[in-house]
N, C-alpha and C positions, 0 to 999 in steps of 0.2 A: 569535215573528216575529223574523227576522234582518235585519240591514242588507244592502241589495243594492247592487251597483255602480250601478245606475240611480239610486238615491237620492242616492249620493255625487256622481254626475255632474251631477244636477240641482241639488244644493246648490252645487256649485262653480260652475256656469254662472250661477245666480241671483246669487251673490256677485260674480262678474266683470262681469256685464251690468247688475246693479242691478234687474232686473225679471224676473217670472216669465214674461211673454209672450215677451220676447226670449230667455230661456234655453230656453223650450219650442221656439221656432222653430229655434234652433241645434241642438238635440239631435234634433228630429224628433218631438216629442210635441205633443199638444193642451195649451192652457194649463191646462185642468182636470186633466189627468193629471199635469202637472208640479206643480201645486199639491197634488195628493193625495200625490204622492211625497214632497214636502217635509213635508207634515203627518205622514206616517207616520214619516219620519226623525226629526222632532222629538219625536214621541210615544215612539219607541223609546229615544231618548237622554234623555227626561225634561227637556228644556230648550228654550227658544226661541232659535233661531239668528239671527233677524232681528227688527228693529223695523220695523213697517209704517208707512211714511210715505205721503203722499198719492200721490206719483208714483214712488217707488222703495222698494227693500228695503234697509235699512241693517243691516249686521252687528251683532249684539250682542256683548258681551264674550266670551261663550261661543262665539259663531259665529266670531269671529276666531281663537280658540284652535283650533277644530275645522278651520278652513279649511286650515291648513298640513298637518295630517294627511291631509286629503281629497285635497289635491293630490299628495301623496307617493304615496298609494295609486294614484291615476289614472296617475301617471308610471310606477310599477312595472308596472301592468297594460298600459300602452301598449308598454313595452319587451318584455314577455312576448309580446305579440301581434306585435310587429315582428320578433322574433327577434334574436339577438346578432350575426349576421354583417353586415359593412358593406354587402354587395350586397343584402341583404334588408331594409335600413333603411327604415323608414316612420315617419310621424308629422308632427306640426306643430311648427314651430320659431318662436317669437315673439322677434324682435330689435328692440331699441330703440337708436337711434344719433343722436349729435349730427350736425348738418347736413353738415359737411365730409366725414365718412366715409359717412354715410347716403346722401348724394346722389352722391358721386363715387368712392368706393372699394368699398362693399359691393355695389352692384348687379352689378358684374362678378364679385365673389367669390361671391355667391349663385347666379349663373348657372352658374358653373363647378362649384360644389358640387352643384346639382341635376342637372347632366349626369352626375355620378358616382352620385348617389342620387336617381333619378327618383321614388322613392316618398315623398320628403320634400316638404312643403309649407311655404312660408316666408311669415310675415307680418313685413314690414319697416316699422317706424314711424320717422319722422324727428322727433326731439323735442329739446328742450333737454337739456343734460347732466343737470341735476337731475331733470327728469321721467323720463328714462331710468333713472336710479339709483333713483328712487322705484318705477318699474314693477318692477325686479328685486326690490327689497326687499319689496314687497307681493305678489310672485310673479305679477304680471300679465304680466311678461315673463320669458323664460328667460335672456337674456343682453343686456348693453348694451355699446356702444362709445363711450367718452366721453373728453373731454379734461380734465374737472374731476377735482380730488382726490377720492379715495374715503375718506370719513371716517365709516364706519359699521361697527359690530362685526358687523352682519348680512351685510356684502358683502365680497368678495374681488376685488382688482384685479390683473390681470397685464399689465405693459407690453407694447405691441403695435407701434404705428407711431410714427415721429417726424413732426412737421409743423412748418411755419414760417408765420408771418404775414408777408404781403408787401404793401407799398404799390405800387399799380399805377396806370398812366395810359394814355391813348391815345397811339399813337406820335407824333401830332403835338402833343402837349401841351408847353408850355414846360418842364415838369419832366422830360420823358421823356429824361433824359441818362444816360450811363453812369458818370459820376463820382459820388463819395460825396456825399450830401446829408444833413446832420444834420437831425434831426426838428425842431429849433427853426427851421431855415430855411424850413420849410413853413407858418409862421404866415401866416394870411390866405388860404390856399388853400380852395377849396370842397370839402367832403367828402360822400361818399355812403356810408352805413353801414347795417349790419344794425341791427335794433331791439335794445333794451337787454338783452333776456334772452339774446342770443347770447353764447356764451363768447368768440368772436372779437372782438365789439364790446367786451366787458368788458375783455379782455386789452389791446386796443389803447388804450382810453380810459385805462386805468391808466398805461401807458407814455407816451402823449401828454401827459397832464396834468403829467407830470414836467418837460416842456420847453415846453409851450405853455400860455398862460393860458386859452385857450378854443378851441373848434373850430367853424367855420362849417359847420354840417351842413345841406346843401341838400336832401338826400333820405334818408329813413329808410324801410326796407321789410323785410318777412320774406323777400323773394325775392332770393337771390344772383344768379340769372340776370338779374333786372331791374337790379341794380347793375352787372354786367359790361357789359350793353348800354349803359347810360347813360354809364359811364366810356368805353367805346369811342367813343361819339359825342361826347366832349369835355366832359361835364358837370362833371368834377372828378376828384378822386382818391378811391381806395377802399383799405381795408386788409382783405384777404381771406386765407383759407387757401390755401397753395400748391396743395393738392389740388384746389381749386375753379377754379384759373386755369391749370393746367399746359397744357391744350390751347390756350388763347388765347395763352399766352406762346410756344408752340412755332410757332403760325401767324403770330405777329407782330401779332395783333389788339390785344394789350395789351403793356406794357412794365413791367418791374419796376424800382422805384427802389432804389438801394443806400443804405439808411438804417441807420447803425450801431446806433442804439438798438433795432432790431428784429432784430439778428443773433443770435437765439436760437431754439431749437426747443422744442416742447412734445411731450409724450408722450400718445398716445391709448392707453387701456387697455381690455382685455376684462374685464368685470365680471360676476361670478355671485354667487349667494347662498351664503353658507357653510352648512355642516351641513344640506344639502338633497339629496335624491336627484334627480339631473339626468336628463333624457331622453337616450337614446343619441344622438339627432340633434343635440342641443345639445353633447354631449361631442365628437362627431365634427366638428362645425362649428368649435369652438373649436381643435381640433388643426389642422383644415384652414387656418383664419385665421393661426394661428401659423407654420405651414409656409410659407404664402404670404408673410408679412412677412419671414421669414428668407431667402426667395428673391428679395426685392427688390420685393414688390408695393407 
């Protein structure tokens, strides 16, 4: 008996979804057929690839080792099926991105890429930077766009876009002035901030606590849109990515404060996994994104 592509595909899908039923539905098999395929695969390899828990399938040590090889095989097969010419490109591209670029930069970029390559399907997940990095490391994602440092021997980061943090207010707010306002002068102001896992919130808090003893946080939320609307309605100040508020600043719905302590930029990077065969769609999208940033995107 030889290993089949279906067995490899079933194994990879179970590892990714954590369940035989979910993997079977994704591939288009019955649960019993998927279970039999996994059993045959394990029998051929002579090892158990999963530990069976009550509600999920957990990779064994040998399963984790085999998973990377399985994914590389499936990527190579997908590339063979899609062909090597860009106009013939097909496949699924899994992207993870931190909120500023995931919500306000990548949607337009993905739309432009898919117009050029209509055979490509994109799954875009907006995650914390750390979750996006972990997704690439575990090969659950093909590529990540993050503002956090890349400190892993498994990952490679390529500088992509510059972004700034901006303190913003409603046009009628007493602080909505054009002159310079040191961060310390904002003591006592009401703040509307993203929750603590946000890289924007972390960066701002680190800088703010150098000048302020505390922050009066009146609203915390996962939604940047909710923060912008509340700030526009006069609830207080916020510190957000410039990517997130460019349209509001241009329309005059929000005003940016000139705060010297925040006159710095951070770099978002494109992160991929080292020593891994990448799908042709991912390679093309990375080149497309780099070209767009060079052109001022």
